[in-house]
Backbone as a ProteinNet text record, in pm:
[ID]
protein_1_A
[PRIMARY]
MKLDPTVMRTMNRQDFRVLSAVESGMKNHSLVPIALVNSIANLRHGGTNKIISSLLRDKLLSHDQSCGYDGYRVTNSGYDILALHNLKSRGIIAGIGDKIGTGKESDVYLAITPRNTQIVLKFHRLGRTSFRDVKKKRDYFMVNSLSKNKKQGTQYRTLPNSWLFLSRTSAIKEYAFMKALYDVDYPTPKPVAQNRHIVAMGLVRGVPLYQLISSRVSAAQAQSVFEQSAVLAGRLAQHGLVHCDLNEFNLMVDLSG
[TERTIARY]
3131.7	3102.4	2962.8	2874.4	2735.6	2719.5	2653.8	2625.5	2483.9	2470.4	2338.6	2321.3	2273	2258	2135.5	2051.4	1928.2	1957.2	2076.8	2112.1	2112.8	2130.8	2135.3	2001.6	1892.7	1760.5	1746.4	1819.7	1806.5	1922.2	2013.2	2128.6	2100.4	2151	2135.8	2271.6	2271.5	2395.1	2504	2466.6	2565.8	2630.3	2550.2	2604.4	2712.3	2682	2779.9	2900.9	2878	2988.1	3086.9	3034.8	3122	3192.3	3119.1	3179.5	3291.3	3268.3	3371.4	3489.7	3462.2	3570	3663.5	3607.3	3691.4	3773.5	3710.5	3783.3	3901.1	3878.4	3986	4097.9	4060.7	4161.9	4245	4187.1	4258.4	4373.2	4379.6	4488.9	4622.9	4617.9	4741.8	4740.4	4631	4619.1	4560.2	4621.9	4563.2	4431.2	4427.3	4305.2	4287.8	4171.4	4148.8	4095.1	4164	4116.2	3992.3	3909.9	3783.9	3806.6	3915.7	3943.2	3961.7	4027.3	4048.5	3917.4	3835.4	3704.1	3622.3	3621.8	3550.5	3601.8	3733	3794.1	3758.8	3763.4	3736.6	3587.6	3504.1	3359.3	3306.3	3355.6	3320.6	3169.6	3098.4	2953.5	2919.4	2826.2	2794.1	2745.2	2662	2604.2	2658.1	2773.9	2830.9	2752.6	2760.3	2687.2	2765.4	2896.9	2979	2975.2	2983.2	2985.1	2857.7	2744	2617.5	2612.1	2661.2	2662.2	2757.1	2872.6	2967.6	2904.1	2826.6	2759.1	2664.8	2590.9	2499.2	2574.7	2687.8	2768.4	2833.1	2871.4	2923.7	2814.4	2694.1	2580.9	2553.2	2563.4	2536.9	2659.1	2767.6	2891.4	2955.3	2936.8	3002.7	3136.6	3154	3280.6	3317.7	3445.9	3492	3571.4	3573	3637	3750	3861.7	3979.3	4056.4	4103.6	4183.8	4326.7	4365.2	4497.9	4610.5	4580	4683.5	4700.4	4622.8	4633.7	4532	4445.3	4338.4	4217.2	4104.6	3985.6	4002.9	4019.4	4039.3	3930.9	3908.3	3802	3855.5	3796.2	3827.8	3700.2	3698.1	3585	3595.9	3486.3	3484	3461.5	3470.1	3440.7	3297.5	3205.5	3066.1	3052.5	3124.5	3121.7	3175.5	3279.5	3338	3239.1	3167.5	3063	2958.8	2913.7	2808.2	2854	2977.6	3030.2	3032.8	3077.5	3085.5	2946.6	2854.9	2718.3	2649.4	2673	2613.9	2664.2	2791.8	2847.8	2783.9	2772.5	2713.8	2566.7	2496.9	2356.1	2343.3	2428.2	2422.9	2454.5	2537.7	2575	2473.5	2369.2	2268.6	2311.8	2411.9	2459.1	2367.1	2328.6	2241	2121.3	2011.7	1892.3	1860.7	1920.2	1897.8	1995.7	2006.6	2099.1	2022.6	2058.2	1986.2	2067.6	2050.9	2110.5	2259.4	2328.5	2466.5	2465.9	2545.9	2549.8	2685.8	2780.6	2911.6	2998	3085.1	3179.6	3313.6	3418.3	3551.9	3642.6	3768.4	3864.2	3886.7	3868.3	3898.1	3788.2	3666.3	3558.1	3421.4	3321	3180.5	3112.4	3017.2	2951.2	2800.7	2740.4	2597.1	2530.8	2403.5	2321.4	2277.4	2259.7	2206.7	2115.1	2035.8	1942.8	1974.2	1967.3	1992.4	1861.7	1870.9	1748.1	1662	1721.3	1646.7	1596.3	1604	1552.6	1630.5	1760.5	1849.3	1935.4	1952.9	2037.5	2184.4	2263.5	2409.1	2470.2	2600.9	2673.4	2764.8	2768.2	2862.1	2960.9	3089.1	3193.4	3262.8	3255.4	3319.9	3455.5	3562.8	3695.4	3718.5	3764.6	3784.3	3925.1	4026.4	4162.5	4194.8	4270.2	4315.2	4215.1	4107.5	4001.7	4035.7	4092.9	4121.1	4266.8	4292.3	4429.7	4508.4	4442.8	4511.7	4566.2	4576.5	4635.5	4783.5	4843	4982	4986.2	4877.7	4870.8	4988	5042.7	5155.1	5277.4	5281.9	5394.1	5369.4	5244.2	5208.4	5161.3	5125.5	5070.8	5168.4	5207.7	5307.2	5255.8	5123.6	5074.3	5066.2	5093.2	5103.4	5220	5321.3	5440.1	5408.2	5302.1	5261.7	5226.9	5173.6	5129	5233.9	5330.3	5412.5	5555.1	5611.5	5750.6	5767.5	5880.5	5910.5	6032.4	6083.7	6194.3	6321.8	6395.2	6523.7	6622.5	6690.3	6777.1	6897	6947	7065.2	7037.8	6918.1	6886	6813.8	6788.2	6727.6	6580.8	6512.6	6370.8	6288.6	6167.4	6076.2	5940.6	5880.2	5750	5657.3	5532.4	5432.3	5379.9	5366.1	5310	5167.1	5071.5	4931.2	4884.4	4824.9	4770	4639.5	4587.9	4461.2	4461.9	4566.6	4592.9	4494.2	4422.9	4332.9	4222.8	4167.2	4065.2	4124.8	4241.4	4302.5	4354.6	4402.2	4445.1	4326.6	4213.9	4094	4052.4	4064.7	4034.3	4130.2	4259.1	4357.3	4329.3	4293.4	4260.1	4141.9	4039.8	3921.5	3955.1	4038	4078.2	4149.2	4240.3	4316.6	4226.1	4135.1	4046.2	3959.7	3906.6	3820.3	3898.9	4021	4103	4134.8	4172.6	4202.3	4077	3965.2	3841.1	3799.8	3810.9	3772.8	3863.7	3993.8	4088.7	4062.2	4034	4007.7	3872.5	3773	3639.3	3641.3	3718.9	3724.4	3787.1	3861.9	3920	3858.1	3733.2	3648.6	3691.2	3755	3774.4	3641.7	3616.3	3489.2	3487	3480	3471.5	3333.6	3291.7	3169.1	3186.1	3076.3	3082.7	3115.5	3225	3257.5	3158.3	3099.4	2997.2	3050.4	3109	3159.6	3245.7	3317.3	3399.5	3403.9	3392.9	3413.5	3469.4	3577.9	3644.8	3672.5	3618.7	3650.7	3544.3	3451.6	3343.4	3361.4	3345.8	3343.1	3203.2	3138.8	3007.6	3028.1	2965.5	2983.1	2852.9	2846.4	2728.5	2712.4	2589	2559.6	2573.7	2655.4	2676.7	2600	2556.7	2482.7	2579.4	2543.4	2627.2	2654.2	2738.3	2776.2	2926.7	2987.9	3130.7	3157.1	3267.3	3299.2	3296	3340.6	3346.8	3208.8	3103.9	2969.1	2904	2968.2	2912.1	2925.8	2822.4	2824.8	2877.5	2990.2	3059.1	2972	2883	2798.5	2697	2677.3	2581.3	2649.1	2779.4	2855.3	2902.6	2867.3	2907.7	3055.9	3110.1	3251.2	3277.7	3182	3198.8	3197.5	3110.9	3105.1	3233.1	3282.1	3406.1	3522.9	3526.5	3632.7	3624.1	3501.5	3481.5	3526.9	3492.7	3534.4	3686.8	3750	3896.6	3959.4	3908.4	3967.5	3949.7	3831.3	3807.5	3896.3	3917.3	4003.4	4147.6	4193.2	4329.1	4347.1	4246.3	4252.8	4258.5	4178.7	4177.9	4314.7	4374.8	4507.8	4610.6	4596.1	4687.8	4675.6	4552.6	4531.5	4595.8	4579.1	4640.3	4792.4	4847.8	4993.7	5046	4968.3	5010.4	5021.5	4947.7	4955.4	5049.4	5127.9	5223.9	5162.2	5042.8	4972.7	4960.4	4972.7	4954.7	4849.2	4741.6	4637.8	4688.2	4718.8	4779.3	4677.9	4550.6	4448.3	4337.8	4375.3	4278.1	4241	4139.9	4098.9	3946.9	3897.1	3752.9	3669.7	3733.9	3660.1	3646.1	3725.3	3726.3	3683.3	3624	3572.2	3420.4	3347.3	3202.8	3169.1	3080.8	3046.9	2896.6	2857.3	2715.7	2697.2	2630	2610.9	2476.4	2405.3	2273.4	2280.2	2399.3	2415.9	2414.3
8512.4	8553.7	8506	8597.3	8563.7	8520.6	8406.6	8356.1	8396	8459.9	8502.1	8456.7	8333.2	8282	8335.6	8413.1	8461.8	8553	8612.4	8700.7	8624.8	8492.7	8412.2	8413.9	8442	8440.9	8548.9	8658.3	8769.9	8777.3	8682.3	8684.4	8603.4	8653.7	8581.2	8532.4	8472.6	8413.2	8517.4	8637.5	8742.9	8786.5	8790.6	8826.9	8727.8	8599	8497.2	8500	8535	8541.3	8651.8	8767.7	8878.6	8846.6	8788.2	8752	8650.5	8553.8	8454.6	8518.5	8619.7	8688	8758.3	8821.9	8887.5	8782.6	8669.9	8562	8515.4	8497.8	8454.5	8558.1	8685.4	8790.9	8796.4	8752.8	8755.3	8655.4	8563	8466.3	8534.2	8650.1	8720.8	8867.6	8913.1	9053.2	9062.1	9145.2	9171.3	9244.8	9337.5	9410	9400.1	9355.2	9328	9452.8	9505.3	9624.4	9593.4	9694.7	9676.9	9626.5	9668.8	9624.3	9473.2	9417.8	9273.5	9200.2	9257.9	9197.4	9190.9	9301	9305	9198.2	9184.6	9089.8	8946.1	8912.4	8774.8	8742.7	8834.8	8810.6	8803.7	8893.9	8893.6	8887.9	8977.2	8982.8	9033.2	8967.8	8999.1	9142.8	9188.6	9321.8	9419.9	9391.6	9480.8	9477.4	9587	9595.4	9552.1	9534	9488.9	9588.4	9717.1	9818.2	9813.5	9796.1	9789.3	9666.8	9555.7	9432.3	9446.3	9507.9	9528.6	9614.2	9714.6	9799.4	9717.4	9624	9541.4	9442.9	9391.3	9299.6	9372.5	9498.1	9580.2	9607.1	9634.6	9660.6	9540.3	9421.1	9298.4	9248.6	9328	9295.8	9164.1	9131.7	9015.1	9053.5	9182.4	9239.3	9355.4	9385.1	9506.7	9589.1	9719.9	9813.9	9884.5	9902	9963.2	10041.3	10160.1	10242.3	10260.5	10182.1	10200.1	10166.1	10091.2	10052.9	10155.7	10264.2	10367.8	10356.3	10255.9	10240.9	10178.2	10176.7	10113.1	9961.6	9901.4	9756.8	9688.2	9561.2	9486.2	9350.2	9300.9	9166.2	9099.8	8967.5	8891.7	8889.1	8916	8910	8766.2	8745.4	8612.6	8571.5	8667.1	8637.4	8601.6	8673.2	8642.5	8503.9	8464.9	8332.1	8224.4	8251.6	8159.6	8139.1	8249.4	8242.6	8166.8	8188.6	8116.4	7965.6	7926.2	7783.9	7722.2	7792.7	7741.5	7729.2	7827.7	7823	7701.3	7670.8	7554.3	7425.3	7412.5	7291.3	7277.1	7388.3	7384.5	7347	7403.4	7375.3	7228.8	7167.7	7027.2	6930.7	6984.5	6898.9	6837.8	6897.3	6847.2	6895.7	7021.6	7078.4	7145.7	7150.8	7222.7	7338.6	7336	7442.7	7430.2	7535.7	7537.2	7573.3	7509.1	7528.1	7599.8	7556.5	7624.6	7593.3	7685	7659	7564.2	7458.9	7360.8	7354.6	7433.9	7432.6	7547.8	7594.2	7701.2	7667.5	7674	7649.6	7767.4	7751.6	7858.7	7880.9	7776.4	7788.8	7730.8	7721.7	7668.2	7702.4	7700	7706.7	7585	7527.6	7405.3	7427.7	7394.5	7415	7285.2	7274	7168.8	7212.9	7116.2	7144.6	7030.7	7054.9	6953.6	6925.6	6799.6	6760.1	6761.5	6753.8	6745.9	6624.1	6521.8	6402.6	6414.2	6535.1	6563.7	6491	6474.5	6413.8	6522.1	6514.8	6611.7	6575.8	6676.9	6661.4	6779.9	6780.3	6885.2	6959.9	7091.9	7175.3	7236.9	7213.2	7273.1	7382.2	7505.7	7620.5	7643.7	7628.4	7653.4	7804.6	7852.3	7996.1	8020.8	7985.4	8003.8	8151.2	8178.9	8314.9	8399.6	8338.7	8417.4	8465.2	8378.8	8416.8	8390.8	8300.9	8274.9	8203.5	8160	8092.2	8189.8	8317.3	8414.4	8385.9	8307.8	8267.3	8130.6	8097.3	7966.6	7944.5	8050.9	8035.7	7975.5	7982.1	7924.3	7777.7	7733.4	7600.3	7507	7561.4	7478.5	7473.7	7353	7341.4	7392.4	7382.6	7424.5	7574.7	7649.9	7794.6	7829.8	7742.8	7771.2	7776.7	7709	7715.4	7858.7	7933.1	8068.6	8174.3	8140.5	8246.5	8253.2	8142.3	8144.2	8212.1	8274.7	8343.2	8277.8	8340.4	8282.4	8277.7	8172	8156.1	8109	8203.4	8171	8088	8109.5	8037	7887.2	7852.4	7711.1	7656.1	7743.1	7696.8	7662	7711.9	7682	7808.8	7791.7	7903.1	7867.3	7964.3	7942.7	8057	8025.4	8123.2	8192.3	8322.6	8398.5	8438.9	8394.3	8425.9	8532.2	8641.2	8741.6	8692.4	8770.8	8737.1	8592.8	8554	8413.4	8346.2	8421	8354	8278.7	8334.9	8263.7	8139.4	8155.7	8043.6	7938.1	7981.4	7884.8	7805.6	7872.4	7801.8	7697.5	7732.8	7637.8	7518	7546.3	7438.1	7347.8	7408.3	7331.6	7239.1	7289.8	7209.1	7094.7	7123.5	7020.1	6907	6943.8	6841.9	6761.6	6829.5	6756.5	6656.9	6702.3	6613.9	6493.3	6516.8	6407.3	6305.3	6354.3	6263.7	6189.9	6262.4	6200.1	6088.2	6113.4	6012.7	5890.9	5916.8	5805.2	5718.8	5781.5	5706.9	5636.5	5704.6	5645.5	5521.8	5527.7	5416.6	5290.7	5304	5186.2	5166.4	5212.6	5182.1	5246.5	5362.6	5439.5	5508.3	5529.5	5589.6	5741.7	5782.5	5924.2	5951.7	6077.9	6110.2	6072.2	6044.4	6011.6	6136.7	6136	6252.7	6263.2	6380.6	6399.9	6483.2	6598.3	6686.4	6794.5	6866.5	6978.2	7083.1	7209.4	7319.4	7438.7	7493.6	7606.4	7572.6	7647.9	7628.3	7547.9	7486.8	7410.5	7261.3	7183.3	7037.3	6990.8	6916.3	6858.2	6714.2	6677.2	6542.3	6491.7	6361.9	6303	6345.1	6346.7	6379.1	6252.2	6257.5	6140.1	6155.3	6044	6044.6	6057.2	6137.4	6154	6299.4	6320.2	6454.7	6457.7	6577.3	6586.8	6539.5	6474.4	6416.2	6519	6642.1	6743	6784.2	6753.7	6791.4	6689.5	6574.6	6473.7	6517.7	6493.1	6521.2	6397.4	6412.3	6296.3	6216.1	6283.8	6213	6121.7	6144	6061.2	5954.5	5941.2	5840.6	5734.3	5609.8	5501.5	5470.9	5399.1	5361.1	5273.7	5185.6	5097	5177.5	5277.6	5361.6	5442.7	5497.5	5574.9	5487.1	5364.2	5271.2	5237.5	5219.6	5187.5	5301.6	5425	5540.9	5549.3	5529.5	5535.1	5427.1	5305	5194.1	5212.4	5257.2	5278.2	5390.7	5494.2	5604.5	5556.7	5472.6	5419.8	5329.3	5247.7	5159.3	5242.3	5348.7	5435.6	5499.4	5550.3	5611.1	5508.2	5385	5279	5242.4	5236	5205.8	5312.9	5437.5	5545.6	5532.1	5500.4	5487.1	5374.7	5267.5	5155.9	5196.8	5302.6	5353.8	5474.5	5497	5606.7	5742.7	5745.9	5871.9	5900.9	6028.1	6072.1	6181.5	6160.2	6262.7	6363.9	6484.2	6584	6656.2	6625.9	6697.6	6602.1	6483.2	6382.8	6411	6495.3	6534.3	6533.8	6580.3	6574.4	6661.2	6754.9	6841.5	6778.5	6676.3	6616.1	6470.5	6425	6289.7	6295.8	6230.9	6219.9	6091.2	6101.8	5985.4	5963	5838.3	5801	5694.2	5732.1	5639.4	5567.9	5585.8	5522.8	5376.1	5329.9	5190.7	5164.8
-11500.9	-11637.4	-11674.3	-11708.2	-11736.3	-11880.9	-11899	-12032.8	-12071.8	-12188.5	-12235.8	-12380.7	-12400.8	-12537.3	-12610.1	-12541	-12604.6	-12723.3	-12727.1	-12838.2	-12970.7	-12965.5	-13087	-13161.8	-13089.4	-13151.5	-13258.1	-13242.1	-13335.6	-13434.2	-13428.4	-13518.4	-13644.7	-13758.3	-13883.8	-13933.7	-14050.5	-14103.9	-14124.2	-14166.5	-14189	-14057.8	-13950	-13818.7	-13776.6	-13790	-13751.5	-13845	-13969.7	-14065.9	-14028.8	-13990.4	-13951.3	-13819.5	-13724.4	-13596	-13617.7	-13703.4	-13735.2	-13807.1	-13888.4	-13960.3	-13862.5	-13760	-13658.7	-13584.8	-13552.4	-13485.4	-13571.3	-13701.2	-13790.6	-13795.3	-13797.9	-13800.9	-13674.9	-13562.7	-13435.1	-13429.5	-13523.8	-13524.7	-13551.3	-13616.1	-13648	-13607	-13546.2	-13505.8	-13365.6	-13281.5	-13150.7	-13165.6	-13260.3	-13294.6	-13445.7	-13487.8	-13629.6	-13699.3	-13801.1	-13872.9	-13955.9	-13976.2	-14047.2	-14189.6	-14252.7	-14389.7	-14395.7	-14294	-14290.7	-14262.4	-14175.1	-14147.2	-14275.3	-14350.4	-14478.4	-14574.8	-14580.8	-14672.8	-14637.5	-14507.9	-14465.5	-14474.5	-14427.7	-14429.2	-14572.1	-14657.8	-14800	-14822.2	-14755.2	-14773	-14912.5	-14975.5	-15114.8	-15133	-15040.8	-15054.9	-14949.3	-14893.3	-14793.8	-14663.6	-14590.3	-14463.9	-14342.4	-14359	-14246.1	-14130.9	-14160.7	-14054.8	-13969.8	-14035.4	-13962.7	-13873.1	-13922.5	-13843.1	-13724.8	-13748.9	-13639.3	-13529.9	-13567.5	-13469	-13381.6	-13442.4	-13364.6	-13275.8	-13324.3	-13242.8	-13125.6	-13146.8	-13037	-12934.4	-12982	-12891.8	-12803.1	-12859.9	-12783.7	-12708.7	-12713.2	-12641	-12687	-12814.2	-12871.2	-12933	-12960.4	-13006	-12915.7	-12911.4	-12844.3	-12945	-12923	-13015.3	-12942.4	-13010.5	-12948.2	-13054.2	-13015.5	-13106.7	-13056.8	-12955.5	-12895.8	-12991.6	-13096.6	-13191.7	-13303	-13298.8	-13400.1	-13511.7	-13504.1	-13603	-13533.3	-13600.7	-13545.1	-13552.2	-13435.5	-13430.6	-13350	-13379.5	-13313.3	-13268.2	-13161.8	-13114.6	-13063	-13068.9	-13015.2	-12863.2	-12795.4	-12649.3	-12603.8	-12474.4	-12420.3	-12453.4	-12444.8	-12478.7	-12626.2	-12711.1	-12853.4	-12883.6	-12811.1	-12829.1	-12785.5	-12675.6	-12630.5	-12739.7	-12798.3	-12898.9	-13022.7	-13065.5	-13181.3	-13155.9	-13038	-13005	-12991.9	-12927.2	-12912.5	-13048.1	-13134.4	-13268.2	-13345.2	-13332.5	-13399.6	-13347.8	-13216	-13157.8	-13195.9	-13202.5	-13242.8	-13391	-13474.4	-13617.6	-13647.3	-13565.9	-13584	-13523.2	-13459.4	-13398.5	-13266.5	-13203.1	-13073.6	-12961.4	-12966.7	-12864.5	-12930.5	-12854.5	-12898.6	-12805.4	-12685.9	-12589.4	-12475.2	-12397.2	-12283.2	-12157	-12047.4	-11922	-11816	-11693	-11578.6	-11564.3	-11499.2	-11460.9	-11341.2	-11347.9	-11239.4	-11171	-11218.5	-11155.8	-11202.2	-11113.6	-11145.2	-11082	-11161.8	-11110.8	-11138.8	-11101.7	-11126	-11274.2	-11352.9	-11494.9	-11583.2	-11531	-11613.8	-11555.1	-11643.3	-11605.2	-11665.9	-11592	-11637.6	-11641.9	-11756.2	-11777.5	-11822.2	-11790.4	-11848.7	-11987.9	-12077.1	-12210.5	-12250.1	-12352.3	-12401	-12546.9	-12586	-12723.6	-12802.7	-12935.6	-13015.7	-12980.9	-12919.2	-12877.9	-12734.7	-12681.5	-12547.2	-12436.7	-12460	-12360.7	-12297.8	-12166.6	-12098.9	-12115.5	-12147.4	-12149.9	-12074.7	-12065.5	-11992.7	-12088.5	-12074.8	-12150.1	-12053.5	-12077.1	-11994.5	-12075	-12025.4	-12089	-12021.9	-12094.3	-12037.3	-12029.8	-11914.1	-11890.6	-11835.5	-11908.2	-11857.1	-11839.1	-11733.4	-11707.1	-11632.6	-11578.8	-11518.3	-11377.6	-11295.5	-11156.2	-11124.3	-11029.7	-10989.4	-11098	-11201.2	-11309.4	-11412.6	-11374	-11466.4	-11489.6	-11399.8	-11423	-11489.5	-11563.3	-11629.2	-11722.6	-11778.6	-11871.4	-11804.7	-11670.2	-11598.9	-11564.7	-11577	-11531.1	-11641.4	-11757.3	-11863.9	-11980.9	-12019.7	-12126.2	-12259.1	-12285.4	-12415.7	-12429.9	-12323.7	-12339.3	-12429.4	-12431.9	-12511.1	-12660	-12702.6	-12842.7	-12880.2	-12781.7	-12809	-12776.3	-12692.2	-12636.7	-12690.5	-12733.5	-12775.1	-12910.2	-12928.7	-13054.6	-13119.7	-13223.3	-13298	-13213.9	-13230.1	-13164.4	-13270.9	-13333.3	-13445.6	-13403.4	-13281.6	-13236.8	-13228	-13179.5	-13163.7	-13286.8	-13383.4	-13506.5	-13495.6	-13392.5	-13374.8	-13392.5	-13439.3	-13457.5	-13401.1	-13334.4	-13274.6	-13312.8	-13323.2	-13360.7	-13235.6	-13239.9	-13128.9	-13162.8	-13082.8	-13105.9	-13009	-13057.5	-12968.2	-12906.6	-12809.4	-12745.7	-12695.5	-12627.5	-12602.1	-12507.5	-12424.2	-12330.6	-12402.9	-12508.4	-12584.9	-12650	-12711.2	-12780.5	-12682.8	-12567.4	-12465.9	-12412.3	-12393.6	-12348.2	-12451.5	-12577.8	-12684.6	-12679.8	-12664.1	-12655.8	-12537	-12423.4	-12304.1	-12329.8	-12398.8	-12429.4	-12524.2	-12624.7	-12719.7	-12647.2	-12557.7	-12484.9	-12391.5	-12321.2	-12231.7	-12309.5	-12421.6	-12500.4	-12551.8	-12597.8	-12650	-12540	-12422.2	-12311.3	-12266.4	-12257	-12213.9	-12308.9	-12438.6	-12537.5	-12530	-12516	-12508.1	-12385.9	-12272.3	-12149.4	-12154.2	-12208.8	-12218.5	-12308.6	-12414.1	-12509.7	-12451	-12341.5	-12275.5	-12137.4	-12124.2	-12008	-11876.8	-11884.7	-11761.6	-11726	-11596.9	-11555.6	-11576.6	-11701.4	-11735.4	-11795.5	-11799.3	-11873.1	-12020.5	-12087	-12228.9	-12309.2	-12385.2	-12468.4	-12584.3	-12600.4	-12704	-12819.6	-12789.4	-12894.4	-12831.4	-12917.2	-12870.6	-12980.1	-12940.1	-13033.2	-12959.1	-13010.2	-12947	-12800.4	-12706.7	-12565.2	-12491.5	-12564.4	-12501.2	-12525.4	-12418.2	-12427.8	-12388.3	-12478.3	-12449.4	-12406.6	-12296.1	-12243.1	-12182.2	-12159.5	-12099.7	-11953.8	-11908.5	-11768.6	-11685.5	-11583.1	-11498	-11367.3	-11314.2	-11189	-11071.6	-10972.2	-10855.2	-10822.8	-10722.6	-10679.5	-10659	-10666.8	-10636	-10492.8	-10473.5	-10343.9	-10231.6	-10259.2	-10153.4	-10102.9	-10179	-10137.1	-10044.1	-10026.5	-9937.1	-9792.2	-9716.1	-9572	-9501.6	-9433.7	-9376.5	-9280.8	-9209.8	-9113.2	-9181.6	-9312	-9385.2	-9470.2	-9454.3	-9528.4	-9430.8	-9456.6	-9366.4	-9384	-9289	-9295.8	-9417.7	-9448.4	-9563.8	-9694.1	-9701.1	-9821.7	-9837.8	-9727.1	-9732.6	-9777.1	-9726.1	-9764.1	-9913	-9961.5	-10103.5	-10193.8	-10155.4	-10234.3	-10238.7	-10124.4	-10118.4	-10205.1	-10194.5	-10269.3	-10419.9	-10461.3	-10603.8	-10658.5	-10577.6	-10620.2	-10635.6	-10541.6	-10547.6	-10669.1	-10697.2	-10814.4	-10942.8	-10947.4	-11065.1	-11086.3	-10977.5	-10988.5	-11033.1	-10985	-11023.6	-11170.6	-11219.4	-11361.6	-11450.5	-11410.5	-11486.8	-11487.2	-11372	-11360.9	-11449.2	-11462.3	-11547.5	-11694.1	-11730.7	-11866.8	-11876.9	-11771.5	-11773.4	-11751.5	-11690.2	-11667.1	-11518.3	-11483.1	-11345.5	-11343.7	-11268.6	-11254.2	-11151.1	-11195.5	-11107.2	-11019.3	-11037.9	-10961.2	-10917.2	-10873.3	-10829.4	-10684.3	-10667.3	-10532.8	-10520.6	-10407.5	-10379.9	-10473.3	-10542.1	-10634.1	-10772.9	-10801.6	-10935.1	-10935.3	-10826	-10819.7	-10800.2	-10889.7	-10877.2	-10805.2	-10706.8	-10622.8	-10626.9	-10642.1	-10638.2	-10529.4	-10424.4	-10311.9	-10317.2	-10428.9	-10438	-10471.5	-10507.1	-10538.8	-10687
[MASK]
+++++++++++++++++++++++++++++++++++++++++++++++++++++++++++++++++++++++++++++++++++++++++++++++++++++++++++++++++++++++++++++++++++++++++++++++++++++++++++++++++++++++++++++++++++++++++++++++++++++++++++++++++++++++++++++++++++++++++++++++++++++++++++++++++

């Protein structure tokens, strides 16, 4: 999925207001009708239709008539822009740089802060590849998928367009766990901020373990990496936590000393 933040240069407050209005409408509609967009955006001098046309042109919205009316939804690119705009408005980032990592359910980019410090932005992308069956593996999918069950007396809210909202939930949970662990001195990146499906964190020195060339790693270094990983897993277990994906792709290693 290609990220193109340059579109933000030509967007004004009304553009973001209409884009946010469609996002708000998506909480209860698979496709948001224009009347609802108008109502939520509440532009003083109108012009919603013209703005929607420009957002469609930039592929930040998509248009669909399959529901029997003109409906709109925020695209993945539109969701990216909304989250980046929020982080920029809060003074978290001043610019975004190169992509430095791609996973099955995330993209990772470098960013720069207003103080000219490099940080990392992780974009959660649930449902992109083999994780399309994420609803079978992630407990928080149930927040979006379960419906009313009168016999058991429980009711659940069903959210349409769940991949965007699930990515947001995933980011919220990661940020919360990262902050909790960082606050008690676990070796995690420094949590900086979170908005929608993006987690901003500090840039850590090192490389993923899987990128190390074994011939360039001494026996003592390999032993140290193993022992530190075992100690980390043990510390988590003492707090009743199990890292279900503690492997060479999720461990950062710095052999520079």
